[in-house]
N, C-alpha and C positions, 0 to 999 in steps of 0.2 A: 824606572823600576828601582825599588829599594836595593841598596847595595847587598844586603844579606840574602835577597831573593834570587840573585843571579846564579845560573847554573853553568858548570864548566862545559865548554864546547870542545869536542875532540879536535876540531879544526882551528882552534884558537891560536892566535899569534902570540909571540912574546913581545915585550917592550923593545928588545934588541932588534927583532925582525922588523917591527914597525919603523924604528928609527933608520935602519938600513934601507928600507923601502922608500922612506921619505927622501933620502939622499939621492935616489935615482930619478925622482919625479920632477925635479926642477920647479917650475912655476905652474905645473899642471894641476890646478885645484888646491884646495886647502882642507886638511884633514886633522882630526884629533884621534886619539886612541882610547877606546872605552875599556881597555883591559883585555879585550878579546880580538878585536878587529878594527880596521880604520873606519872612521865615521866622517863622511863628507860634510863639510860646513857650508851653510848657505852663503851665497855672496852677500857681502855687507852693503847696506844702503849708505848713501851719502851722509844721512843724519847719524847713523850708527858710527861711521868712521869719525865724523866731527866730534861726537860726544866722547868717544874713546880717546881721541887726541887731546881734547880739552881736559879730561881727567888726568892724563899723564903729564901734560904741561903744568897744570895746577899743582900736582904732587911734586914735580921736579922743582918748582919755584919755592915751595913751602917746606920741604923736608930739610931738616938741619944737616948741612954738609958735613959737619964733624962726626956724625954718627955712622957714616958709610951706608945709610939707607938710601935706596933709590927706587924709582918706579920701573917696572918691567912690563912687557906686553907689546903688541898683542900676539906675537908669534914666538914667544919663549915659553916652553911648556913647564908645568909643575906636575909632579907625580902625586896621585891620590891613591886611595885604597885599591888593592888588586892590580897595581901597576898601570892604572889608567893615566894617560897624559892629557891634560887639559890646557888650553891656551886662553886664559882670561884676557879681556880687553886691557886690563891694567891690574897690577898687584905690587905689593911691597914686601920685601923680605928684610928681616933685621940683620941677618948675618951677611958678611962680605962673601961674595961669590967668586969662584975661580973664573978667570977670563975664558978658559976653554970649556967651561961647563955647558952642556946641552940642556939639561933641566936645572931648574932653580930649586934649592932646598929651603925648607923652613919659611914658606910664605906666611905672612901675618894677616894681611888685609887683601881681599880679592874683590875686584869689580868685574861684573859681567853686564854688558849692554845687551838688552834683549833684541833679537832679530824677529822680524815679522814671521808669522806662520805658527800654527799650533804645535807642530813637532819641535820646532826650534825653541819655543817658549817652554815646552814641557821639559826639554833637556836641561835648560838653565834653571828653571824653577823647581824641578823635582830631582832629576838624576844628579846634577851637579851640587844641588843643595845638600843631598845626602853624602855625596863624595867629599865635598869640602868639610862637612861636619866630621868626617872620619879622620881628618888630618889635625892632630892636636895643636899644631902651631897656628892654625888659622883661627883667629879670634873674631873676625868681622868679614861677612860676605855681603857685598852691596850690589843689589840688582837695580839697574837703571833702565827705565823705559826709553825706547827710541821713537815712539810714535805719540808720546805725550810727555808732559813734565811731571814725572813721578819717580820716586826712589823708595825702595824698601831696604832696610838694613837688618841682617841677622847677626847677632853678636853673642858673645859669652865671655866670662871672666877666665883668666888662665886656670887650667885644671878642671874646668867644667866640661861636661861632655856634650850637652845639647844647646841648641840655639835659642835665643829669645828674639822674637820678631818685633820690628818697629817700622811703622809707615811714617814717612816724613810729610810735612805739609809742603806747600808750593815754594817755600823759602828755604827749607832745610834748617840748619846746616847738617852736613854729614860729618859728625864728630869722629875723629880718629885719635882717641886719647893715648893709644900706644906710642904715638909719634908726636903728641902735643900740638896737633894741627886740626883744622877742619876745612871742608870745602862747602861753598854755598851752591845752591842749585843754579844761581846765575852763572857761576863759573863753569859748572858742568854743562849747561845748555847754551853757553855763549855762542851767538851766531847761528843757532839752529832754529829753523822755521818748521812748523808743523802744517803749513798750508799746502 
């Protein structure tokens, strides 16, 4: 649902209520916050987890250590429009974060690995696409398929409001010029089988 089309629900939660609720849940399921209520996340497939780990490991190896940039995810939330808290599979922030921070500020590049199922895909390809576009610091949104070898990148220049889409071929690369690095699809899909 487009961000602008959401209606206020009188029973809506606040971000603070959601975070307090999460503290009491322990390991009882995984949830994001859509700005109004908790949203249960589908259990991740083995391929999904492997792809996310590959992305984070490749980013960690390639990001220049002197910049203070590092990859985060998958259970570190970023705040989007309307107080929604999303937990991308991987993301990079330019600014140094406080060790006690619960949410990460000023993410620049966000990776979402798609989960099987129409509702899950719709959330990542439509809702989160709009939400991430509403965050001025996010310059690149990378959607990674988990059931085939395919990547789409939505990007914009600093100060631009809207995304420009790019579909990559089977080799890539996923260029991240904000950090002076790139990831190949071989790195992203290393060890992942689609059989």
